SERO-4910 file (N, C-alpha, C, O; in steps of 0.05 Angstrom, whole numbers):
BEGIN
 pado doro    nc1    nc2    nc3   cac1   cac2   cac3    cc1    cc2    cc3    oc1    oc2    oc3
  Met    A    -46    308   -193    -19    305   -183    -15    278   -169    -34    266   -160
  Glu    A      7    268   -168     11    244   -153     24    245   -127     42    262   -122
  Thr    A     16    229   -109     32    229    -85     53    207    -85     50    189   -102
  Ala    A     73    207    -70     94    190    -73     83    163    -65     64    162    -48
  Gly    A     92    142    -75     86    115    -66     60    104    -77     60     89    -97
  Pro    A     39    111    -65     13     96    -74     -1    104    -97    -22     93   -104
  Gly    A     10    126   -113     -3    132   -137    -22    157   -130    -16    172   -111
  Leu    A    -44    161   -144    -61    183   -143    -75    184   -114    -86    164   -106
  Gly    A    -75    203   -101    -88    206    -74   -113    225    -78   -116    240    -98
  Asp    A   -129    225    -59   -154    242    -59   -154    254    -32   -160    238    -14
  Pro    A   -149    278    -22   -143    300    -43   -112    296    -53    -96    284    -39
  Ala    A   -106    305    -73    -77    302    -87    -58    318    -70    -64    339    -60
  Ala    A    -33    307    -66    -13    319    -53      9    320    -76     14    301    -91
  Ala    A     23    346    -78     44    345    -98     69    327    -92     77    326    -69
  Pro    A     80    317   -108    103    297   -105    125    312    -89    131    334    -96
  Gly    A    136    299    -66    154    310    -49    143    324    -28    157    329     -8
  Asn    A    116    333    -29    105    348     -6     90    330     14     79    309      7
  Pro    A     88    339     40     73    320     58     44    320     53     32    337     39
  Ala    A     32    301     64      3    296     60    -12    315     78     -3    321    100
  Pro    A    -34    326     68    -48    344     84    -58    337    113    -69    316    117
  Val    A    -54    353    131    -59    346    158    -90    350    164   -101    335    181
  Ser    A   -104    370    150   -130    374    155   -151    356    142   -175    356    149
  Leu    A   -141    341    120   -158    322    105   -140    299    103   -117    303     97
  Leu    A   -152    272    107   -138    252    104   -138    243     72   -158    241     58
  Cys    A   -113    238     65   -107    236     35   -112    205     29    -94    189     35
  Lys    A   -132    198     20   -139    171     14   -129    160    -11   -132    173    -31
  Ala    A   -118    136    -13   -105    123    -34   -125    115    -53   -145    103    -43
  Arg    A   -124    119    -78   -145    111    -99   -143     84   -110   -123     77   -123
  Gly    A   -163     66   -107   -163     42   -120   -145     22   -108   -131      8   -122
  Pro    A   -143     20    -77   -125     -1    -66   -134    -27    -71   -159    -30    -70
  Glu    A   -119    -49    -75   -126    -77    -74   -103    -90    -61    -80    -82    -63
  Ala    A   -110   -111    -49    -87   -129    -36    -97   -157    -41   -120   -165    -42
  Lys    A    -74   -171    -45    -77   -204    -48    -57   -217    -29    -34   -207    -26
  Ile    A    -63   -238    -18    -44   -255      0    -49   -279    -14    -71   -287    -20
  Gly    A    -24   -294    -22    -26   -319    -34    -45   -322    -57    -57   -343    -63
  Gly    A    -46   -299    -71    -62   -297    -98    -92   -292    -91   -108   -289   -110
  Arg    A   -100   -290    -66   -129   -286    -59   -134   -258    -50   -121   -249    -32
  Val    A   -154   -243    -62   -161   -217    -56   -169   -215    -25   -184   -232    -15
  Ile    A   -159   -196    -11   -169   -192     17   -178   -166     20   -171   -148      4
  Pro    A   -196   -161     40   -205   -133     46   -185   -114     56   -169   -122     73
  Ile    A   -185    -90     47   -168    -70     55   -189    -49     74   -208    -38     64
  Glu    A   -183    -47     97   -200    -30    113   -190     -1    115   -207     15    124
  Phe    A   -167      8    107   -157     33    110   -132     36     93   -114     19     94
  Ala    A   -131     55     77   -109     62     58   -107     90     55   -122    100     39
  Arg    A    -88    106     71    -88    133     71    -59    141     76    -44    127     89
  Met    A    -50    166     64    -25    177     70    -24    186    100    -44    194    111
  Thr    A     -1    184    112      1    193    140      2    224    139     20    234    125
  Pro    A    -13    237    152    -13    267    151     13    279    162     25    271    182
  Ser    A     22    298    147     46    311    152     71    297    144     93    308    148
  Met    A     69    271    131     91    258    123     92    257     93     71    261     80
  Val    A    119    251     81    122    249     54    122    223     45    142    211     52
  Gly    A    105    211     31    105    184     20    100    162     39    107    139     33
  Leu    A     88    167     60     84    145     82     58    138     81     41    154     89
  Leu    A     51    112     70     21    102     66     17     82     87     32     63     90
  Arg    A     -6     86    102    -14     65    123    -35     48    110    -54     60    100
  Ile    A    -33     22    111    -52      5    101    -60    -13    123    -43    -25    136
  Asn    A    -86    -17    129    -95    -38    148   -111    -58    130   -130    -50    116
  Leu    A   -105    -82    131   -118   -101    118   -127   -126    138   -116   -129    159
  Arg    A   -146   -142    129   -154   -165    148   -145   -190    135   -153   -196    113
  Val    A   -128   -204    150   -119   -228    138   -139   -250    145   -143   -257    168
  Pro    A   -149   -261    125   -170   -284    130   -157   -308    149   -133   -313    150
  Asp    A   -175   -320    164   -165   -344    180   -154   -368    163   -137   -384    171
  Asp    A   -165   -367    142   -154   -391    123   -132   -383    105   -127   -396     85
  Ala    A   -118   -360    111    -99   -353     91    -74   -372     93    -72   -386    114
  Pro    A    -56   -373     73    -34   -389     75    -16   -378     96    -17   -355    103
  Thr    A      2   -397    107     17   -390    126     48   -396    118     53   -411     99
  Gly    A     68   -384    134     92   -387    125    110   -360    129    100   -339    138
  Ser    A    136   -361    123    152   -337    127    155   -320    101    165   -298    102
  Asp    A    145   -332     79    148   -316     52    122   -319     37    123   -327     14
  Val    A     99   -311     49     74   -313     34     74   -290     16     80   -267     25
  Pro    A     66   -295    -10     65   -272    -27     43   -253    -20     21   -259    -13
  Leu    A     52   -228    -22     34   -205    -17     37   -187    -43     58   -181    -53
  Glu    A     12   -181    -54     11   -164    -76     -7   -141    -67    -28   -145    -55
  Leu    A      3   -116    -75    -12    -89    -69     -9    -74    -95     11    -71   -109
  Ser    A    -35    -65   -101    -35    -49   -127    -56    -24   -118    -73    -26   -100
  Phe    A    -52     -3   -134    -68     22   -132    -77     27   -158    -61     26   -177
  Ser    A   -105     32   -163   -115     39   -188   -104     19   -209    -98     30   -231
  Ala    A   -100     -6   -207    -95    -28   -221    -63    -26   -229    -54    -39   -249
  Val    A    -46    -11   -215    -18    -10   -220     -4    -22   -194     -7    -14   -171
  Ala    A     11    -44   -202     24    -60   -179     47    -41   -164     62    -25   -176
  Ala    A     46    -47   -138     65    -34   -119     89    -49   -122     91    -72   -129
  Gln    A    109    -34   -116    138    -48   -116    152    -39    -89    147    -17    -79
  Ala    A    167    -55    -79    186    -49    -56    213    -43    -65    221    -52    -86
  Phe    A    227    -26    -49    252    -20    -55    271    -25    -33    264    -19    -10
  Leu    A    293    -35    -38    316    -40    -22    337    -17    -28    352    -22    -46
  Gly    A    338      5    -16    355     26    -22    342     40    -48    320     50    -47
  Ser    A    358     39    -69    343     51    -96    339     31   -114    333     37   -137
  Ala    A    341      5   -106    336    -18   -127    311    -32   -119    308    -41    -96
  Pro    A    292    -34   -140    266    -50   -133    273    -80   -127    292    -91   -138
  Thr    A    256    -92   -108    258   -117   -102    240   -133   -121    222   -122   -134
  Ala    A    246   -161   -123    231   -179   -143    201   -179   -131    181   -177   -146
  Ala    A    199   -182   -107    168   -188    -98    164   -182    -67    182   -184    -51
  Leu    A    142   -175    -63    133   -170    -32    125   -196    -23    113   -211    -37
  Thr    A    132   -201      3    123   -224     18    117   -215     45    127   -194     54
  Thr    A    102   -231     60     99   -225     87     99   -253    105     93   -275     94
  Ala    A    104   -251    128    102   -275    148     74   -281    160     64   -262    172
  Ile    A     62   -300    160     34   -306    171     38   -333    186     50   -352    175
  Arg    A     29   -335    210     27   -359    226      3   -364    237      0   -384    251
***
């Protein structure tokens, strides 16, 4: 079964259902890139009792590019994540780093 947003979770939660409270639902195969460079993900799990809310902790390297629109790429099990504005997907994810 798929969890909303991050793809397959472990343990799986049915689409539209909250993530389990008793077990942390870990995202499978998370990967992040900032400015095209792979960076470590320290935590990627669904928020217990919430539907489709994924928390990701990642470490931004000291030598990461800076600016207000630094490209941020997220993928789960090799499938690129997309951001949505309302119901329309946005072109790309970016983040501000100073």
